[in-house]
C-alpha positions in Angstrom: 106.8 78.7 74.6 106.9 81.0 77.6 106.7 84.8 77.0 106.5 87.8 79.3 103.9 90.5 79.0 105.1 94.1 78.5 105.2 96.2 81.6 102.4 98.6 80.5 100.2 95.6 79.7 100.7 94.2 83.2 99.9 97.5 84.7 96.7 97.7 82.6 95.5 94.3 83.8 96.5 95.2 87.4 94.3 98.4 87.2 91.5 96.4 85.6 91.5 93.8 88.4 91.3 96.6 91.0 88.5 98.3 89.2 86.7 95.0 88.8 86.9 94.3 92.6 85.5 97.8 93.4 82.8 97.7 90.8 81.8 94.2 91.8 81.5 95.2 95.4 79.4 98.2 94.7 77.2 96.1 92.3 76.5 93.5 95.0 75.7 96.2 97.6 73.3 97.8 95.1 71.7 94.4 94.4 71.2 93.7 98.1 69.6 97.0 98.7 67.5 97.2 95.6 66.4 93.5 95.3 65.9 92.3 98.8 62.8 90.1 98.8 62.6 90.1 102.6 62.6 93.9 102.9 61.9 96.1 100.0 64.0 99.3 99.9 60.9 101.5 99.7 59.4 99.8 102.7 62.7 100.1 104.6 63.1 103.8 103.8 59.4 104.5 104.7 59.5 102.6 107.9 62.8 104.1 109.1 61.7 107.6 108.2 58.4 107.2 110.1 60.3 105.8 113.1 62.6 108.8 113.1 65.6 106.5 113.7 68.0 108.6 111.6 68.0 111.7 113.7 71.4 113.5 113.7 72.3 112.3 117.2 71.4 108.7 116.3 73.4 108.8 113.1 76.5 110.2 114.8 76.3 107.7 117.7 75.9 104.8 115.3 78.8 106.0 113.3 81.0 106.4 116.3 80.2 102.8 117.4 81.0 101.6 113.9 84.3 103.6 113.8 85.4 102.1 117.1 84.3 98.6 116.0 86.7 98.8 113.0 89.3 100.7 115.0 89.7 97.7 117.3 89.7 95.3 114.3 92.6 97.4 112.8 94.4 97.4 116.2 93.9 93.6 116.4 95.4 93.1 113.0 98.4 95.4 113.7 99.0 93.4 117.0 98.8 90.0 115.3 101.1 91.0 112.5 103.7 92.7 114.7 105.8 89.5 115.4 106.2 89.1 111.6 106.3 92.7 110.5 105.9 96.0 112.2 103.2 98.0 110.4 101.8 101.4 111.1 98.2 101.9 112.2 97.6 103.5 108.8 98.9 100.5 106.9 96.8 98.2 109.2 93.8 100.2 108.3 94.6 99.9 104.5 95.0 96.1 104.8 91.9 95.6 107.0 89.5 97.8 105.0 90.9 97.0 101.6 90.6 93.3 102.3 87.0 93.8 103.5 86.1 95.3 100.1 87.9 92.6 98.2 86.1 89.9 100.3 82.7 91.3 99.9 81.5 89.1 97.1 83.3 85.9 98.2 81.8 83.0 100.2 82.4 83.4 103.9 84.9 86.3 103.3 87.5 83.9 102.0 88.8 86.6 99.7 90.1 88.5 102.8 92.9 86.0 103.2 94.4 86.5 99.7 93.8 90.3 99.8 95.8 90.8 103.0 98.6 88.4 101.9 99.1 90.6 98.8 100.3 93.5 101.0 103.3 91.4 102.0 106.3 90.0 100.1 106.2 86.3 99.0 108.2 84.9 101.9 105.7 86.4 104.4 102.5 85.5 102.7 101.9 82.0 104.2 102.4 83.4 107.7 100.0 86.2 107.0 97.3 83.7 105.8 97.7 81.9 109.1 97.6 85.1 111.1 94.4 86.1 109.4 93.0 82.7 110.4 94.1 83.3 114.0 92.4 86.7 114.0 89.1 85.3 112.7 89.3 82.4 115.2 89.8 84.8 118.1 86.6 86.6 117.0 84.8 83.3 116.6 86.0 82.2 120.0 84.3 85.3 121.6 81.2 84.7 119.6 81.0 81.0 120.7 81.7 81.7 124.3 79.2 84.5 124.7 76.7 82.9 122.2 76.5 79.5 124.0 75.9 81.3 127.3 73.2 83.5 125.7 71.6 80.5 123.9 71.4 78.5 127.1 69.5 81.3 128.8 67.4 81.9 125.6 66.3 78.2 125.7 65.7 78.4 129.4 63.6 81.6 129.1 61.6 80.9 125.9 61.6 77.1 125.9 61.6 76.8 122.0 61.0 73.4 120.4 64.4 71.9 119.8 65.1 68.7 117.9 67.7 67.3 120.3 68.3 64.3 118.0 69.4 66.6 115.1 71.3 68.8 117.5 73.1 65.7 118.9 74.1 64.6 115.4 75.3 68.1 114.6 77.5 68.1 117.8 78.8 64.7 117.0 79.8 65.8 113.5 81.5 68.9 114.9 83.4 66.9 117.5 84.5 64.4 114.8 85.9 67.2 112.7 87.7 68.7 115.7 89.1 65.3 116.5 90.3 64.8 112.9 91.9 68.2 112.9 93.6 67.4 116.2 94.9 64.1 114.8 96.1 66.0 111.7 98.2 68.2 113.9 100.1 65.2 115.1 101.1 64.1 111.6 103.7 66.2 109.9 102.7 64.9 106.4 99.5 66.9 106.5 99.8 70.4 105.0 97.8 73.6 104.7 98.7 75.8 101.7 101.8 73.7 101.2 103.0 74.2 104.8 103.4 71.1 107.0 101.1 71.1 110.0 104.1 70.4 112.2 105.5 73.8 111.2 102.2 75.5 111.7 101.9 74.0 115.2 105.4 75.1 115.9 104.5 78.6 114.6 101.5 78.8 117.0 103.4 77.6 120.0 106.2 80.1 119.4 103.7 83.0 118.7 103.9 85.6 121.5 101.1 84.9 124.0 100.9 88.7 124.8 99.8 89.4 121.2 97.2 86.6 121.3 95.8 88.0 124.6 95.7 91.5 123.1 94.0 90.1 120.0 91.4 88.4 122.2 90.8 91.6 124.1 90.2 93.6 120.9 87.8 90.8 119.8 85.8 91.2 123.0 85.7 95.0 122.6 84.5 94.6 119.1 81.8 92.2 120.1 80.7 94.5 122.9 80.4 97.4 120.5 78.4 95.8 117.7 76.1 93.9 120.1 75.4 97.2 122.0 74.8 98.8 118.6 72.0 96.3 117.9 70.6 96.9 121.4 70.7 100.7 120.8 68.7 100.2 117.6 66.1 98.1 119.4 65.6 101.0 121.9 65.5 103.5 119.0 62.7 101.5 117.4 60.9 101.6 120.8 61.2 97.9 121.5 60.6 97.4 125.3 63.6 95.2 126.1 65.9 95.2 129.1 69.6 95.0 128.3 70.1 91.5 129.7 67.0 90.2 128.0 68.0 91.7 124.6 71.6 90.4 124.9 70.3 86.9 125.5 68.7 87.0 122.0 71.4 89.0 120.3 74.3 86.7 121.4 72.2 83.7 120.3 71.7 85.3 117.0 75.4 86.0 116.4 76.3 82.5 117.4 73.8 80.8 115.0 74.6 83.1 112.1 78.4 82.7 112.5 78.1 78.9 111.9 75.9 79.2 108.9 78.0 79.3 105.6 76.9 82.1 103.4 78.2 84.4 100.6 79.1 87.5 102.6 76.9 89.9 100.6 73.9 87.8 101.7 75.1 87.8 105.3 72.5 90.4 106.2 69.8 88.1 104.8 71.0 85.2 106.9 71.2 87.4 110.0 67.8 88.8 109.3 66.1 85.4 109.0 67.7 84.0 112.2 67.0 87.3 114.0 63.3 87.2 113.0 63.0 83.7 114.3 64.7 84.4 117.6 63.0 87.7 118.3 59.6 86.3 117.4 59.7 84.5 120.7 59.8 87.9 122.4 57.1 89.3 120.1 59.2 91.8 118.2 57.9 93.1 114.9 59.5 91.4 111.8 60.0 94.7 109.9 61.8 96.2 113.0 64.3 93.3 113.1 64.9 93.4 109.3 65.4 97.1 109.4 67.9 96.8 112.3 69.9 94.1 110.5 70.0 96.2 107.4 71.1 99.3 109.3 73.8 97.3 111.1 75.0 96.0 107.7 75.1 99.5 106.2 77.1 101.0 109.1 79.5 98.1 109.8 80.2 96.7 106.4 79.0 98.9 103.5 80.5 102.2 104.9 83.9 100.6 105.7 83.9 98.8 102.3 83.4 102.2 100.6 86.5 103.5 102.5 88.2 100.2 101.6 87.5 100.7 97.9 89.8 103.8 98.0 92.6 101.6 99.4 91.9 98.9 96.7 92.2 101.4 93.9 95.5 102.8 95.3 97.0 99.4 96.1 100.5 98.7 95.0 102.4 95.5 95.3 105.0 95.6 98.0 108.6 96.3 97.1 110.3 96.9 100.4 109.9 95.6 104.0 108.8 98.9 105.3 105.2 100.0 105.8 103.9 103.4 106.6 
């Protein structure tokens, strides 16, 4: 027998869910900082304080880079959503930062998809899921393009031992998956989230190319900002690296870490492990690299997720087709 919960009960559970998301996000942030086996919090604080990284000028500059990093992500989301629904920059910020907080404890940030969709009415949600996928693929495209270039020069410069047999198998699997996806797009009976692939293909073909180009540009700008931020921290820690040499390793690092599945809260650990391996060829201290990846994580994900927690707590289900 079906029954409907009282309005106040529904509101109570809704508030409880929002609180659970925020508390869960803060708990995982705390766990990562307090129980990091690779870099103890006391060691990190002691090392950073002795290195004098956190001067007022350094903090302000790092903060500015992080703000612009997320500003371009917000602009990208506003641009991609525009053909479906015009939203203000403020609403784009709410959706981007709120979904970041909600996705913090989910594998590969999968929670971001559902969180953004909740800001829209039911008829728009499937399109929003697809738009979020497009946005992520644009960022991935930039990472792959610059990362493969960087990895080529990294291998050429440092000549690391590479198991080409395993690499060949990995590429073969990747090409097979791409081929199957391509084949799937030719068959209308295949669906994603209940939407036929034929309709999805039609949606992509009709999607304004100007918006895609703008989204790609914002992805490039974001990549330039957070990769330069990593380089700036290398210089701050007195690592004697030229910009081109550093970018060869940094772009390779972002490429490899982007293709390794991980729970997002442990993303800093994955990046740290890969970064330690790559920078070891250049003779960079392990603690320096772990400290840099931790600082990058704090500025680009922890701080925005704290802001996003405010938007999560103040989230209300959409009633009208107007956003401000």
